[in-house]
N, C-alpha and C positions, 0 to 999 in steps of 0.2 A: 381297804379303806372302810371306815364306818362312819355314817352320818346320823344325826339325831335332831329331832325337833323338840323344842322346849314346850312343855303341856300348860304350865302354869303362867308363863309370860311370853311374849313374842320372842322367838329366836331359834337358832340352831348352831349345830356344832358338828364338826368332823374331824376325824384323826386317822392316822395311819401308823403302823408298827413296822418299823424297819429292823432287819438284823444286819449288823455290821461285824467286821471281824473283832471278836473277843467282847462285843457288847450288844445292846439292843436300845433302839431309841423310838419313842412315841411322840409323834408330832401332830399338832392339831390347830385348828381355827375355831373359835367361838364368836358369834355375833348374836347379841340379844339386847333387850331393854329391861331394866328393873323397874319401870314405872316412872323412874326419876331421871335416869341416864341411859344413854346408848353405849354399849360396850363392843369393842372390836379388839379381840385378845388372841394372839398367837402364842403357842406354847410348844415346849420341847422337853422331853423327860429322858435322860440317859440312864441306862441300867447295866450292871454286869450280866453275864449269861445266867446267873442263878436269880436274877429279877431284883438285886439289891440297888435301890436308887443311888446314883452317884451325883446327878445335877438335874436342876430344873429351871427352865428360863420362861419368864412370861413377859411379852412385850406387846403393846398396843396403846389404846387410848380410849377415853370415854368423853363425854361432855365436860367432864371435870378436868380434862388434861392427859398427858402422857403418863403411861404406866410401864414400869420395868422393874422386875423382880428376878434376882438370880439366887438360887438356893443350891448350896453345895454341901454334900456330905463327905466328910474325910474318911480315909481308910480305918481310922480309928473310932468311928461312929459320932464324931461331933459335926454340928451343922452350923452353917452361916447363912445369913440373909443379906444380900447386897454387901457382903464382906464383914458383917457384924456377927460375932458369935451368938447362937442362940441355945444356951445350956439347957432350957426346958425341954428340947427335943433330942437331946443326946441319947444315943442308943436305938433311936428309931431306925427301921429299915427301909420303909416306904414312905413316899411323899403323896399327899393327896391335895390336888387342886380343887378347891371349893366350888368353882364355876363350871366344872365339866364332869360328865359321867365317865370320861375315857380313863381316868387314873386308878378306877377300882380294878381294871384289868391287871395291873401290875401286882397288886396284892393277891388277886386270885390265882394268877399264873404261879407266884412264888409259893403260895400255901399248898397248891395242888390237892385240895381237898377230895377225898372220895365220898360218894353219896353217903350221908349220915353223920360224916365228921364235922367237927366245930373247931374253931379257932378264934382267939382274940389277938389283935395286934395294936400297937399304939403307932399312929402314922404322924409323920411331921405334916401337919395340915396348913396349908396356905389359904388363910381365910379370905373371904370375899365380902364386902369390897376394900377392906382394910388392908389386905396384902401383908398381913402379920403371920408369923410362924409360931403355931402352937401344937401342944400334943393333943391328939384325938383317939380316943379308945374307939375300935371298930370290932364288931363281932360278925363272924360269918358262920352259918350253918348250911352246909349243902343238903338240900331236901330232895333233889333230883338231879339228873344230868345237866338240866338247864335252869335251875333255880337255887336262890340262897336266901335265907332269912338274914337279913342284914339289920344291925343297928349301931347307932352311934351314941350310947347312953348319956354321954356329956352334953349333948345338944338339947334335948333329947330327940332322937330321931330313929324311927324303925319302918321298915317296909320290905317288900319282896323284891329282889334282884333277878331278873331273867337274863340269861347270856346266850350268845350264840356259840356254835362250836369252837371258835377261836378264843373265847372268853370275853369278848366285848360285850358289855351290858346292852341288851336291846330295849328292855323296859326297866327304867329306874324309878320304881315305887310311886308311879303316877306323875313323875317330874320331867323325865325325858323318855322318849320313844325312838327306837331306832328305825331307820328306814331300810327294811329287808331287801330291797331292790338295790341299795347303794353299797353293799359290801363287795370287797374284791378278794 
C-alpha cells in the first residue's frame, strides 16, 4: 500500500496494487478539497499482466453530488465512458485518473524504461472535476533508478517524479508526497 499527502490543497490518497490470476488491479481512495468542494473518491483500475488497462471505475461523492465513472477498453483498443464510445482515445493503452498520483505506476511499469531511456505515450485521461475522457500526451525520461522527468505538454505540465522500488510515485512534482512509513 502507498499513501500520499496532497501538498497544494488539503487531502490525501492511498492505493494498493493487487495481483490476481491473469491480471493486476490498482485500488485506491482519495479524499481532498479543491477549495470549493470536498471530494471522496474510490477507484479501481484493472490491467492485463503486461500492464494494458482494461477497466477503470471511479465512485464517490462531492459537495456537488454522487460521482460514478466506468471506463472500459476493449480488446481492439476502443474505449467507452459509462457505456458511450470515446473515439478520441482509441488506441490508448493506459488510463490516467487526473485526481491521483497512483495511475502513473501503470505506465511506468508497462514502459519499464532503463536509466537514460525516454518514451511518449498517449493516455486515456479521465479529467477532473469534469470526469470526461480525453487523450493526454505524456513524456517520461528516466534519469535515475528513482526519478523521471515527466511532462504532459498538452496541459502544459512538467516536473520530476520520484518513485519507490515498486514504481509508486513518492514525490509528484511538488503536488503529492508519499508517506514512506505507509508502504507495504
